[in-house]
C-alpha positions in Angstrom: 97.6 134.7 99.8 101.0 134.8 100.4 103.5 138.0 101.6 106.6 138.1 99.4 109.6 139.4 101.1 113.2 139.9 100.3 116.0 138.4 102.4 119.5 137.8 102.2 120.9 134.6 103.3 124.6 133.2 103.0 125.7 136.0 100.4 123.0 135.5 97.9 119.5 136.7 97.6 116.2 134.4 97.7 112.7 135.2 97.9 110.8 133.8 100.7 107.0 134.0 102.0 107.7 135.0 105.8 104.0 134.9 107.0 102.5 131.4 105.7 105.5 129.2 104.0 105.7 126.3 106.1 109.3 125.3 103.9 111.7 127.9 103.4 113.7 126.2 100.9 115.6 128.1 98.2 113.6 129.2 95.5 115.5 127.2 92.7 115.0 124.0 95.0 114.4 121.0 92.5 112.4 119.0 95.0 108.9 117.7 94.3 107.5 116.3 97.6 104.6 114.8 95.7 107.0 112.6 93.2 106.7 112.7 89.7 105.4 109.1 88.7 101.9 110.4 87.7 100.1 112.5 85.4 102.2 115.5 84.1 105.8 115.4 84.3 107.4 118.8 83.5 111.6 118.7 83.6 112.3 122.2 84.1 113.7 122.0 87.9 115.7 118.8 86.9 117.3 120.8 84.1 117.8 123.8 86.4 119.5 121.7 89.0 122.0 120.2 86.2 122.5 123.8 85.0 123.2 125.5 88.5 125.9 122.3 89.0 127.5 123.3 85.7 127.4 127.0 85.7 128.7 128.7 89.0 127.5 131.9 88.0 123.8 131.1 87.3 122.8 131.5 90.7 124.1 134.6 91.4 122.5 135.7 87.9 119.2 134.3 89.0 119.4 135.7 92.6 120.1 139.3 90.7 116.9 138.5 88.4 114.7 137.9 91.5 116.0 141.3 93.0 114.9 143.1 89.8 111.5 141.2 89.6 111.0 142.5 93.5 111.7 146.1 92.3 109.3 145.7 89.5 106.5 144.1 91.3 106.9 147.0 94.1 107.0 149.9 91.4 103.6 150.7 89.8 105.3 153.4 87.7 107.5 150.7 86.1 104.7 148.5 85.2 102.4 151.3 83.7 105.9 152.4 81.4 105.8 148.8 80.1 102.0 148.6 79.8 102.3 151.8 78.0 104.6 150.1 75.0 101.6 147.8 74.0 101.6 144.3 73.2 105.0 142.4 73.2 105.7 140.4 70.1 107.7 137.3 70.4 108.8 135.6 67.5 109.0 132.0 67.6 111.3 129.3 65.9 110.1 125.7 65.9 112.9 123.0 65.7 111.6 119.8 64.9 113.5 116.8 65.5 112.1 113.3 63.9 113.1 109.8 63.6 109.8 108.6 62.4 107.5 110.2 59.9 105.0 110.7 62.7 107.2 112.7 64.8 107.8 115.1 61.8 104.9 116.9 62.9 102.9 119.0 60.4 102.3 122.5 59.6 98.9 122.4 61.0 100.1 121.0 64.1 102.4 123.8 64.8 100.4 126.5 63.9 97.8 124.9 66.5 100.3 125.5 69.1 100.9 128.9 68.4 97.3 129.6 68.3 97.1 127.9 71.8 99.8 130.3 72.9 97.8 133.3 72.0 94.6 132.3 73.1 96.0 131.4 76.8 98.4 134.3 77.3 95.6 136.9 76.1 93.1 135.1 78.2 91.0 134.5 75.2 90.5 130.6 75.6 87.0 129.7 76.1 87.6 127.8 79.5 89.1 130.9 80.9 85.3 131.7 81.9 85.1 128.5 83.8 87.6 130.1 86.8 85.8 129.6 90.1 84.0 132.9 91.7 87.0 132.5 94.5 89.9 133.2 92.1 87.9 135.3 89.4 89.0 138.6 91.0 92.9 137.6 90.6 92.8 136.3 87.0 95.6 138.0 84.8 93.5 139.0 82.0 95.4 139.5 78.9 99.1 139.2 79.8 100.2 141.5 77.2 102.3 139.1 74.8 101.7 137.8 71.4 103.4 135.0 69.5 104.0 134.9 65.7 105.5 132.0 63.9 109.0 133.1 62.6 110.3 129.6 61.1 110.3 125.8 61.2 113.3 124.1 61.0 113.5 120.4 60.3 115.9 117.6 61.2 116.4 113.7 60.6 117.6 112.0 63.4 118.6 108.2 64.4 118.0 109.2 68.2 115.1 107.4 69.8 114.4 109.8 72.6 115.5 112.9 74.3 116.2 113.9 78.0 116.6 117.3 79.9 120.8 117.3 79.1 120.0 119.9 76.2 121.5 117.6 73.5 118.6 118.5 71.0 120.0 122.2 71.2 123.3 121.1 70.0 124.6 120.9 66.4 125.9 117.5 66.6 123.0 115.9 67.3 120.2 118.4 67.1 119.3 122.2 66.4 121.0 125.2 67.8 118.7 127.9 68.7 118.0 130.8 66.4 118.5 134.2 67.6 117.8 133.3 71.2 118.0 136.6 72.7 115.3 138.2 70.3 113.2 135.0 69.4 111.7 132.0 71.5 112.8 128.5 70.2 110.7 125.7 70.9 111.8 122.2 70.2 109.4 119.4 69.4 110.7 116.1 69.9 110.4 112.6 71.4 111.0 113.2 75.3 112.1 110.1 77.3 111.2 109.3 80.8 107.7 110.3 80.8 108.6 114.0 80.8 106.4 116.5 78.5 108.9 119.2 78.4 111.1 121.5 80.2 112.1 125.3 79.6 115.0 127.2 80.9 114.6 130.0 83.2 115.5 133.6 82.5 119.5 133.4 83.3 120.9 130.7 81.6 122.8 130.1 78.8 121.7 131.9 75.1 123.1 128.9 73.6 120.3 126.8 75.5 117.6 129.1 75.6 114.2 128.1 75.1 111.3 125.6 75.5 111.2 121.9 74.5 108.3 119.7 74.0 107.1 116.2 73.6 105.9 115.7 70.1 102.7 114.1 71.6 102.0 117.2 73.8 102.9 119.8 70.9 99.6 121.7 70.0 96.5 120.2 69.6 95.9 118.4 66.9 98.0 115.4 64.9 100.1 113.4 66.8 98.8 114.8 70.7 97.4 112.6 73.5 95.2 113.0 75.7 95.0 114.2 78.3 97.9 116.4 77.3 96.4 117.4 74.0 95.2 120.9 74.1 98.5 122.4 74.0 98.8 123.4 77.8 102.2 121.8 77.9 103.8 124.6 75.8 101.8 127.2 78.0 103.2 125.9 81.4 106.8 125.8 79.9 106.7 129.4 78.5 105.5 130.4 81.8 108.8 128.8 83.4 110.6 130.9 80.3 109.1 134.0 81.8 110.3 133.3 85.2 107.4 131.7 86.7 107.7 128.7 89.2 105.6 125.5 89.7 102.5 126.9 91.7 103.4 124.5 94.9 106.9 126.1 94.9 108.4 122.6 94.3 108.3 121.8 98.0 105.4 120.7 100.4 103.5 124.5 100.7 106.7 125.9 99.2 106.5 129.4 97.7 106.0 130.3 94.1 107.3 133.7 94.5 103.7 135.3 93.8 101.7 136.9 96.4 98.1 136.2 95.0 98.3 132.6 94.6 97.4 130.3 97.3 99.8 127.7 99.4 99.4 124.2 97.8 100.5 121.2 99.6 101.9 120.0 96.5 101.3 119.3 92.5 97.7 118.5 91.7 97.3 116.0 88.9 94.3 115.1 86.6 91.2 117.0 87.1 90.7 117.9 91.0 87.2 118.6 92.5 86.1 122.0 92.6 87.4 124.0 95.7 90.1 121.4 96.8 92.0 122.5 99.7 95.7 122.2 100.7 96.8 120.7 104.0 98.8 124.0 104.4 98.2 126.4 107.0 94.6 127.9 106.8 93.9 125.1 104.5 93.2 127.6 101.5 91.4 126.6 98.5 94.1 125.6 95.8 94.1 127.4 92.3 94.2 123.8 90.9 93.3 125.2 87.4 96.6 127.6 87.4 98.7 126.8 84.2 102.0 126.2 86.7 100.1 123.0 88.5 100.1 119.6 87.0 96.9 119.0 86.0 95.5 117.9 82.8 95.1 120.1 79.9 91.4 120.4 80.0 91.6 121.4 83.9 94.0 124.6 83.5 93.2 127.6 82.0 94.3 130.4 83.8 97.5 132.5 84.8 96.9 135.0 88.2 97.4 139.0 88.1 100.6 138.3 90.3 102.0 135.8 87.8 101.3 138.4 84.9 103.2 141.0 86.8 106.1 138.4 87.5 106.3 137.7 83.6 106.1 141.2 82.2 109.1 141.9 84.7 111.6 140.2 82.6 110.6 142.5 79.7 111.2 145.7 81.6 113.9 148.1 80.9 117.0 145.8 82.5 114.8 143.0 82.7 116.4 139.5 81.6 114.2 139.4 78.4 114.2 143.1 77.5 115.9 142.3 74.2 112.4 141.1 72.9 110.7 144.4 73.3 
């Protein structure tokens, strides 16, 4: 497992695994050395790269969030105080943008996505018990958040497909987020370029905050298509929204800023064989069933305990999403 240390480089902060990380790229590197031409495609890092270019203050805000997260991870008392407040309830606003009647997804499909989020983040999903023995000791258990459908907003559009440029979040062509500092906004629309979804990391502008999911990967009924038909795209993207990185650190043997996840050579696709090993230092068995990898919905079913702590940091007093408490 990785050790996480805190470093200062060129006037800004970033986290690096100094013991086992062959690639010491910035934590916000958008590069995927495996390419994104096969299997699952998440647009979160693509969107982040664009936002960093457009917003000069974003990198510093994200560096500050990383510094805060590091302090929280190293402070058991802060973790205990947060856990003592009980489950954090997150109201969810679903914004449906549709050109065809099929894209105007049903209430049942929307509710199925809320159900999946609750199951996955509470470790109530049946396949949680499929976790290999090597990783059972670092499973997250109940993350401590609950998702409640707040409202559904629908809008007809002439737009055929959408990209990661946040157009679906603008009033001219899409739906602006509702109360983004206290509600999680999900946009359901037809994504282009093979992208299943993308999220905005903590630190971004509130006017574009939230998660976007392709209508064919939203929930587990209705218009969903295998192998992304179990609602796990939203689980993956909400993980980003709660400050999780891809498990391979978006670089060969990169750093996901979590100490109990093994180094991954890169993204994994489909349903890898059990106990698949990376080519990184020590050739560790990869946690391919982690929600932050790129495997099929049926083959991802757990967060790690370290990922849970990292997500909880955003809700702590002074955290980037403390307004949700």
